[in-house]
VEXDREN-2710 file (C-alpha; in Angstrom, 1 decimal):
% VEXDREN-2710
k/r/px/py/pz
1/MET/-175.1/214.9/-74.0
2/GLN/-173.4/217.6/-74.9
3/GLY/-169.7/219.6/-75.0
4/GLU/-167.8/221.6/-76.3
5/GLU/-163.7/222.2/-76.3
6/CYS/-162.4/225.3/-77.7
7/GLY/-158.8/225.4/-79.2
8/ALA/-156.4/227.2/-80.7
9/ASN/-152.6/227.6/-82.3
10/LEU/-150.4/228.7/-79.4
11/PRO/-149.2/232.7/-79.9
12/GLY/-146.7/234.7/-80.7
13/ILE/-142.9/232.6/-80.8
14/PHE/-145.4/229.1/-79.3
15/SER/-146.7/229.1/-82.3
16/GLY/-146.6/225.4/-83.6
17/HIS/-145.6/224.7/-79.8
18/GLU/-147.4/222.4/-77.0
19/HIS/-147.5/224.5/-73.6
20/PHE/-144.5/222.6/-72.5
21/GLY/-142.6/224.7/-75.4
22/PHE/-141.9/221.7/-77.6
23/LEU/-142.6/221.9/-81.2
24/ASP/-145.6/219.9/-81.6
25/GLY/-146.6/217.2/-84.5
26/VAL/-143.3/217.0/-86.0
27/SER/-143.1/213.1/-87.0
28/GLN/-146.8/212.4/-88.6
29/PRO/-146.3/209.1/-91.0
30/GLY/-146.7/209.3/-94.9
31/VAL/-149.6/207.5/-96.6
32/ARG/-149.0/205.5/-99.4
33/GLY/-151.4/205.8/-102.7
34/ARG/-152.3/207.7/-105.2
35/LEU/-154.9/210.2/-105.8
36/SER/-155.7/209.6/-109.2
37/ALA/-153.6/207.5/-112.6
38/ALA/-151.2/210.4/-113.0
39/PRO/-147.7/208.4/-111.8
40/ASN/-146.8/211.3/-109.6
41/ASP/-150.2/213.0/-108.2
42/VAL/-150.1/210.9/-104.8
43/LEU/-150.9/211.0/-101.0
44/THR/-147.1/212.1/-99.6
45/VAL/-144.6/213.2/-101.8
46/ARG/-141.0/211.3/-101.5
47/GLN/-138.7/213.4/-101.1
48/ASN/-135.8/211.4/-99.3
49/PRO/-133.4/210.9/-102.5
50/ASN/-131.6/208.7/-100.4
51/ASN/-134.7/206.7/-99.1
52/ARG/-137.3/206.5/-102.3
53/GLN/-139.7/204.3/-99.6
54/GLN/-139.6/207.4/-97.6
55/GLY/-142.1/210.8/-97.9
56/LYS/-140.0/213.5/-96.3
57/PRO/-136.8/212.0/-94.6
58/GLY/-137.5/210.2/-91.9
59/GLN/-140.9/209.8/-92.7
60/GLU/-141.6/206.1/-93.1
61/LEU/-145.1/205.5/-95.7
62/ILE/-147.4/203.1/-94.3
63/TRP/-150.5/201.9/-96.4
64/PRO/-153.3/203.3/-96.0
65/GLY/-155.6/199.8/-94.2
66/GLU/-153.7/201.6/-90.4
67/PHE/-155.6/204.5/-90.4
68/VAL/-158.8/204.5/-92.8
69/PHE/-161.6/200.7/-93.4
70/GLY/-161.0/199.5/-97.1
71/TYR/-157.7/199.9/-97.3
72/PRO/-154.8/197.5/-97.7
73/GLY/-152.8/197.4/-94.1
74/GLN/-149.2/196.5/-93.5
75/GLU/-147.9/193.5/-93.1
76/GLY/-146.6/193.1/-89.8
77/ASN/-143.4/190.9/-89.3
78/PRO/-142.8/190.9/-85.7
79/ASP/-140.1/187.7/-86.5
80/ASN/-137.9/190.6/-88.2
81/ASP/-138.3/188.4/-91.8
82/PRO/-136.5/190.4/-94.6
83/ARG/-138.7/188.5/-96.8
84/GLN/-141.6/190.5/-94.9
85/PRO/-140.7/194.1/-95.4
86/PHE/-142.9/196.8/-94.5
87/GLN/-143.2/197.8/-96.9
88/ASN/-145.2/195.1/-98.4
89/PRO/-148.7/195.9/-98.6
90/GLY/-151.1/193.9/-96.1
91/PRO/-155.4/192.5/-95.6
92/VAL/-157.3/194.8/-96.8
93/SER/-158.8/196.1/-93.8
94/THR/-162.1/195.9/-92.7
95/THR/-165.0/196.0/-89.6
96/GLY/-167.7/194.7/-91.3
97/PRO/-170.7/196.4/-93.2
98/ASP/-169.9/198.0/-96.4
99/TRP/-171.0/201.6/-94.9
100/ALA/-167.6/201.8/-92.8
101/ASN/-165.4/201.6/-95.9
102/ASP/-163.4/205.2/-96.0
103/GLY/-164.2/205.4/-92.3
104/SER/-161.9/205.6/-88.8
105/PHE/-162.0/204.8/-84.7
106/LEU/-160.9/208.6/-83.6
107/VAL/-159.9/209.0/-79.9
108/PHE/-159.7/211.9/-78.5
109/ARG/-157.7/212.9/-75.0
110/ARG/-158.2/216.5/-73.1
111/LEU/-154.9/216.5/-72.1
112/THR/-154.0/219.2/-69.0
113/GLN/-150.3/219.9/-68.6
114/ASP/-148.7/221.5/-65.1
115/VAL/-146.3/223.6/-66.9
116/ALA/-145.0/224.7/-63.5
117/ALA/-144.2/221.4/-62.3
118/PHE/-142.8/220.0/-65.2
119/HIS/-140.6/223.2/-65.8
120/GLY/-139.6/222.9/-62.0
121/PHE/-139.3/220.0/-61.5
122/LEU/-136.6/220.4/-64.9
123/ARG/-135.3/223.1/-62.8
124/ARG/-135.0/221.3/-59.8
125/GLN/-132.8/218.4/-61.3
126/ARG/-130.7/220.6/-63.2
127/ASP/-129.3/221.8/-59.7
128/ALA/-128.8/218.4/-58.0
129/LEU/-126.8/217.3/-61.3
130/GLN/-124.6/220.3/-60.9
131/ASN/-124.3/220.3/-57.3
132/ALA/-123.1/216.5/-57.1
133/GLY/-120.7/217.6/-60.0
134/ALA/-122.2/218.1/-63.6
135/PRO/-121.3/221.0/-65.5
136/ALA/-122.2/223.9/-65.7
137/ASP/-123.4/223.0/-69.3
138/VAL/-126.3/220.8/-67.9
139/THR/-128.6/222.5/-68.6
140/ALA/-132.8/222.2/-67.4
141/ASP/-133.8/222.8/-71.3
142/LEU/-131.2/219.9/-72.3
143/LEU/-132.5/217.3/-69.0
144/GLY/-135.5/218.8/-71.3
145/ALA/-134.8/218.1/-74.5
146/ARG/-133.6/214.3/-72.9
147/CYS/-136.8/213.8/-72.0
148/VAL/-138.7/214.8/-75.1
149/GLY/-136.1/213.4/-77.3
150/ARG/-136.3/216.4/-78.9
151/TRP/-134.9/220.2/-78.1
152/ARG/-138.1/223.1/-77.8
153/SER/-137.5/224.4/-81.2
154/GLY/-138.1/220.8/-82.6
155/ALA/-134.9/220.0/-83.3
156/PRO/-134.1/216.3/-82.4
157/VAL/-131.2/214.9/-79.8
158/GLU/-129.5/212.4/-82.2
159/ARG/-129.0/215.3/-84.6
160/THR/-127.2/218.5/-82.0
161/ARG/-125.0/215.5/-80.5
162/ASN/-121.6/216.9/-79.8
163/ASP/-119.2/214.6/-80.3
164/ALA/-116.2/216.2/-81.5
165/THR/-115.5/218.5/-77.8
166/LEU/-116.1/217.9/-74.3
167/ALA/-119.1/220.3/-74.0
168/ASN/-122.7/218.8/-73.7
169/ASP/-125.0/218.9/-76.6
170/THR/-126.9/222.4/-77.4
171/ASP/-130.0/223.1/-79.0
172/ASN/-130.2/224.1/-82.9
173/ALA/-132.9/226.3/-83.9
174/ASP/-132.1/226.6/-87.5
175/LEU/-132.3/222.8/-87.6
176/GLY/-135.8/222.5/-85.8
177/ASN/-137.3/224.9/-88.2
178/VAL/-136.6/223.1/-90.8
179/ASP/-138.9/219.8/-91.9
180/CYS/-136.6/218.5/-94.2
181/ALA/-133.9/217.7/-91.7
182/ASN/-135.8/217.5/-87.6
183/ASN/-136.9/214.2/-88.6
184/ASN/-134.5/212.9/-90.6
185/PHE/-133.0/210.6/-88.3
186/GLU/-132.7/206.8/-86.4
187/PHE/-132.1/204.8/-83.3
188/GLN/-129.9/201.3/-84.7
189/GLU/-128.9/203.1/-88.0
190/SER/-127.2/206.9/-88.8
191/ALA/-128.2/209.0/-91.8
192/GLU/-127.0/209.4/-94.5
193/PRO/-126.4/213.0/-95.6
194/LEU/-129.0/214.4/-98.0
195/ARG/-126.8/216.5/-100.8
196/PRO/-128.6/218.2/-103.7
197/THR/-129.2/215.7/-106.2
198/SER/-127.6/215.9/-109.6
199/PHE/-130.9/217.0/-111.4
200/HIS/-132.5/219.9/-108.7
201/ASP/-135.5/218.3/-108.0
202/PRO/-137.1/221.3/-106.0
203/PHE/-138.9/218.7/-104.4
204/ASP/-136.1/216.8/-102.8
205/CYS/-135.1/217.9/-99.6
206/THR/-131.7/218.7/-99.0
207/ASP/-129.8/219.1/-95.5
208/ALA/-128.5/222.4/-96.6
209/ASP/-129.3/224.9/-93.8
210/PRO/-131.3/227.5/-95.3
211/LYS/-128.8/230.7/-94.3
212/HIS/-125.9/229.0/-94.6
213/PRO/-126.5/227.0/-98.0
214/GLU/-123.0/225.7/-98.3
215/THR/-123.2/224.1/-95.1
216/LEU/-124.8/220.7/-94.5
217/PHE/-127.4/220.3/-91.2
218/PRO/-124.9/217.2/-88.7
219/GLN/-126.1/213.7/-89.5
220/ALA/-127.3/211.7/-86.4
221/SER/-125.0/208.5/-85.5
222/ALA/-126.3/205.5/-84.6
223/ASP/-128.0/205.4/-80.7
224/SER/-128.5/202.0/-80.2
225/LYS/-127.3/202.2/-77.0
226/GLY/-129.6/205.7/-75.4
227/ALA/-126.2/207.8/-75.3
228/VAL/-127.6/210.7/-76.7
229/CYS/-131.6/210.3/-76.3
230/PRO/-132.3/208.0/-73.6
231/PHE/-134.9/204.6/-73.9
232/THR/-137.4/206.8/-71.8
233/GLY/-137.2/209.8/-74.0
234/HIS/-140.9/210.8/-75.4
235/ILE/-140.0/210.5/-79.0
236/ARG/-138.5/206.8/-78.5
237/LYS/-141.0/205.3/-75.9
238/VAL/-144.4/206.5/-78.7
239/TYR/-142.4/205.5/-82.1
240/PRO/-139.2/203.0/-81.2
241/ARG/-137.9/203.5/-85.5
242/ASP/-135.8/200.7/-86.1
243/ASP/-134.9/200.2/-82.5
244/GLU/-134.7/196.3/-81.6
245/PRO/-133.9/195.3/-78.1
246/LEU/-129.8/195.0/-76.8
247/VAL/-130.7/191.4/-76.2
248/GLU/-131.3/189.7/-79.9
249/GLY/-134.4/188.3/-80.3
250/ALA/-135.6/189.4/-76.2
251/PRO/-139.8/190.3/-76.3
252/THR/-141.4/193.3/-75.4
253/LYS/-142.1/193.1/-71.5
254/LEU/-144.9/194.0/-69.3
255/ASP/-144.7/193.2/-65.7
256/GLY/-142.4/190.3/-66.3
257/ASP/-144.7/189.3/-68.6
258/VAL/-143.7/188.5/-72.2
259/VAL/-146.5/190.8/-74.6
260/ARG/-148.0/189.0/-77.8
261/THR/-149.9/189.8/-80.3
262/VAL/-153.2/191.2/-80.0
263/GLU/-154.8/188.3/-82.3
264/GLU/-154.4/185.4/-80.5
265/ASN/-152.9/182.2/-83.3
266/PRO/-156.0/179.7/-84.1
267/GLU/-153.6/176.9/-83.7
268/THR/-151.5/177.3/-80.4
269/GLY/-154.9/179.8/-79.4
270/ALA/-152.1/182.1/-78.0
271/GLY/-150.5/185.6/-79.7
272/GLU/-147.1/185.6/-80.9
273/PRO/-144.6/187.3/-78.7
274/ILE/-143.7/190.9/-79.9
275/ILE/-139.5/191.4/-81.4
276/LEU/-139.4/195.0/-81.0
277/ASN/-138.2/195.7/-85.1
278/GLU/-139.0/198.2/-87.4
279/ASP/-141.4/196.1/-89.0
280/ASP/-143.7/195.5/-86.0
281/THR/-143.1/199.2/-85.0
282/GLN/-144.7/200.3/-88.4
283/SER/-148.0/197.9/-87.8
284/HIS/-148.6/200.2/-84.9
285/ARG/-148.8/203.3/-86.3
286/ILE/-151.6/206.7/-85.6
287/LEU/-152.3/209.7/-87.4
288/ARG/-152.6/212.4/-84.9
289/ARG/-153.2/216.0/-84.2
290/GLY/-152.7/218.5/-81.1
291/ILE/-154.3/221.8/-80.4
292/PRO/-153.5/223.5/-76.9
293/PHE/-156.4/225.0/-75.6
294/GLY/-155.9/227.5/-72.8
295/ALA/-153.3/231.0/-72.3
296/PRO/-149.7/229.8/-72.2
297/LEU/-148.0/230.0/-68.5
298/THR/-146.3/233.3/-68.1
299/HIS/-144.1/235.3/-65.3
300/ALA/-145.5/238.4/-63.9
301/SER/-143.3/240.8/-66.1
302/GLY/-145.1/238.4/-69.3
303/ASP/-141.8/236.8/-69.5
304/PHE/-143.2/233.0/-71.0
305/SER/-142.2/230.1/-68.5
306/THR/-138.8/228.2/-69.1
307/PRO/-137.2/224.9/-67.7
308/ASP/-134.5/227.5/-66.7
309/ASN/-136.4/230.2/-65.8
310/PRO/-140.3/228.4/-64.7
311/ALA/-142.7/230.5/-63.3
312/ASN/-144.6/230.1/-60.2
313/ASP/-148.4/227.8/-61.4
314/ASP/-151.6/230.7/-61.8
315/GLY/-153.9/228.0/-61.0
316/LEU/-155.7/228.6/-65.0
317/ASP/-156.6/224.9/-67.1
318/ARG/-154.4/224.8/-70.3
319/GLY/-153.6/221.7/-72.2
320/LEU/-153.7/219.7/-74.7
321/HIS/-156.5/218.2/-76.6
322/PHE/-155.0/214.8/-78.7
323/LEU/-157.1/213.2/-81.6
324/ALA/-156.0/210.4/-83.6
325/TYR/-156.8/208.3/-86.4
326/GLN/-156.4/204.6/-86.6
327/ILE/-158.6/201.2/-87.7
328/SER/-158.6/199.2/-84.1
329/MET/-157.5/201.4/-81.0
330/GLU/-156.9/198.1/-79.2
331/ASP/-153.7/197.7/-81.4
332/ARG/-152.9/200.7/-82.1
333/PHE/-153.4/203.9/-79.2
334/GLU/-154.2/201.5/-76.7
335/PHE/-151.3/199.5/-77.6
336/ILE/-148.4/202.3/-77.5
337/ILE/-150.1/204.1/-74.3
338/LYS/-149.7/200.3/-72.4
339/ASN/-146.9/198.7/-73.8
340/TRP/-144.7/201.5/-74.7
341/VAL/-145.6/204.9/-73.2
342/ASN/-146.6/203.5/-69.4
343/ASN/-144.4/200.7/-69.9
344/PRO/-141.2/200.6/-67.3
345/ASP/-139.5/197.8/-69.3
346/PHE/-140.0/198.8/-72.4
347/LYS/-137.7/199.4/-74.2
348/GLU/-134.8/197.4/-72.0
349/ASP/-135.8/195.3/-69.0
350/ARG/-136.2/198.0/-65.6
351/GLY/-133.0/198.2/-63.4
352/MET/-129.2/199.9/-63.3
353/ASN/-127.3/197.1/-63.2
354/SER/-123.6/199.2/-61.9
355/SER/-123.1/202.7/-60.4
356/PRO/-122.5/204.9/-62.1
357/PRO/-123.9/203.1/-64.9
358/ALA/-123.3/203.2/-68.4
359/PRO/-125.8/204.2/-70.9
360/GLU/-126.9/201.0/-72.6
361/GLU/-127.4/199.8/-68.5
362/GLN/-130.1/202.2/-68.1
363/GLY/-132.7/199.8/-68.2
364/GLY/-135.9/201.2/-69.1
365/GLY/-139.1/203.4/-67.7
366/HIS/-142.0/205.0/-68.4
367/ASP/-142.6/208.2/-70.6
368/PRO/-141.4/211.1/-69.2
369/ILE/-143.9/213.5/-70.0
370/ILE/-147.1/211.4/-71.4
371/GLY/-146.3/208.4/-68.9
372/GLN/-148.4/207.2/-65.8
373/ASN/-147.6/205.1/-63.2
374/ASN/-150.9/203.0/-61.7
375/LYS/-148.9/201.3/-59.0
376/ILE/-150.5/202.6/-56.2
377/PRO/-150.3/204.1/-53.9
378/ASP/-147.2/205.6/-54.5
379/ARG/-147.8/206.1/-58.8
380/ILE/-144.1/207.3/-58.7
381/ARG/-142.2/207.4/-62.7
382/SER/-138.9/207.0/-63.3
383/PHE/-136.9/206.9/-66.2
384/THR/-133.0/208.5/-67.5
385/LEU/-131.6/211.4/-68.7
386/THR/-128.2/211.4/-70.2
387/PHE/-125.9/213.9/-70.5
388/LYS/-121.7/214.6/-70.6
389/ASP/-119.5/214.3/-67.4
390/ASN/-117.1/216.7/-66.4
391/THR/-114.8/214.0/-68.9
392/GLY/-116.7/214.5/-71.4
393/THR/-118.4/210.8/-70.6
394/ARG/-121.7/209.6/-71.8
395/VAL/-123.3/208.9/-68.5
396/ALA/-126.6/208.1/-67.4
397/ARG/-128.5/209.2/-64.1
398/ARG/-131.6/207.9/-63.2
399/VAL/-134.6/209.8/-61.5
400/ASP/-138.2/210.1/-60.4
401/THR/-140.6/212.0/-59.7
402/ASP/-141.0/211.9/-56.1
403/ASP/-142.5/215.2/-54.7
404/GLY/-140.4/214.5/-51.1
405/THR/-143.7/213.1/-49.8
406/GLY/-143.7/209.5/-51.3
407/LYS/-146.0/210.6/-53.9
408/GLY/-145.1/211.0/-57.8
409/ILE/-145.8/213.8/-59.1
410/ASP/-148.1/213.7/-63.0
411/TRP/-147.1/217.0/-65.3
412/VAL/-149.5/215.7/-67.7
413/ILE/-153.0/214.5/-66.8
414/PRO/-156.2/213.0/-68.9
415/THR/-159.1/215.1/-68.1
416/GLY/-161.6/213.5/-70.5
417/GLY/-161.8/212.5/-73.9
418/GLY/-163.5/209.0/-76.0
419/TYR/-163.6/206.8/-78.2
420/PHE/-165.2/207.3/-81.8
421/PHE/-166.2/206.4/-85.3
422/ALA/-165.7/209.0/-88.1
423/PRO/-167.9/208.1/-90.8
424/SER/-166.9/209.0/-94.8
425/ILE/-169.2/211.0/-96.5
426/HIS/-171.1/208.1/-98.2
427/ALA/-172.1/206.6/-94.7
428/LEU/-173.5/210.0/-93.8
429/ARG/-175.0/210.6/-97.1
430/LEU/-176.8/207.2/-96.9
431/LEU/-177.5/207.8/-92.7
432/ALA/-179.3/211.4/-94.4
433/SER/-181.6/208.9/-97.0
434/PRO/-184.7/208.6/-96.7
435/ASN/-184.8/205.2/-97.9
436/PRO/-181.2/203.5/-97.0
437/HIS/-180.9/200.1/-98.3
438/PRO/-181.5/198.2/-95.1
439/HIS/-178.5/195.8/-95.4
440/ASN/-176.3/198.7/-95.4
441/ARG/-177.9/200.7/-93.0
442/PRO/-175.4/202.1/-91.0
END
């Protein structure tokens, strides 16, 4: 069976963005290891002067065995034992035959994006909230940023929060364009300012605004209650960073059952309960890339569709080719999708406990962007939006994807894909050899 899928970077101001308008591929793990014996010839340059265990600020360094066979992987730490930080190497990853070393499992997904449906949803939510008394600065663009956890520019909502006035947060496109700044945040801890180092290392990152070098970009404050980035925000669902449950020691759940490690304990016959913490999070990382396909959605005037000015559906096929490398599809890609993205009990058990709810009572929900709900017949997804009310108090509002007829709307629809093994150059040469050794033959 043969097929061809063509993708390309989007044109003009959409360059580097996906069809909903958001800058793509911002958060990518760094990889530990050296390219040669030279001390500074490393795979990922350590550019965070405040934390030399990171590449760029906010970019954790992951052992290469998480992505490629034949190298040390992460040392998982489901109990959050401080004696076992995720910086420590785990066992060498292997899949059996020697020829598989330096190879990796590849997940490919063809994701169709219904831009008109997503932008239209944000516009309707904006109107409904404003009609219910929300301030006029609760825009569809702001609600989209709450769904993703970033503004369309790529600026994280954690670094664009306005805590000085009653006004709601606004985008900072200059910050979104700087890869030294647009990923430097955590959820449980505040980020330290990145000031220029005394020795002015040209590789070191700073928070200096390139347009105003004397000014530092605003820092990210801790957001453990999800008041700025909801617990259902896309970037918080697919990569929880340093998140922990609000109830200390509470295990991750799915449909009310405790989620356990994929590898069962040989003594008990059951996997250990997974307790959300940064050490365990780093053992579920993937190297990913998104490639758009199709033309952007535009108005008849040629203007691009936006959340506050959505265009009508033009019937054309558009979306994203998603590719991800890892050493275990079950414990990496499938774990992320099943236990985080599509799990309404993650990061917290679902449900609101008061009205109007405080942010910390928002519960769980589905990923607003790529989440799917297989519960038939409605398939309705629910998630949280946060904003400031007229008193300047940050509040949470629960919304769902009911289209008005009791059916759920999906704006990212998987329309193809597959699981593959990507061999090394050595394995390809072995396969092409006229007389491969029988014990090493692929």
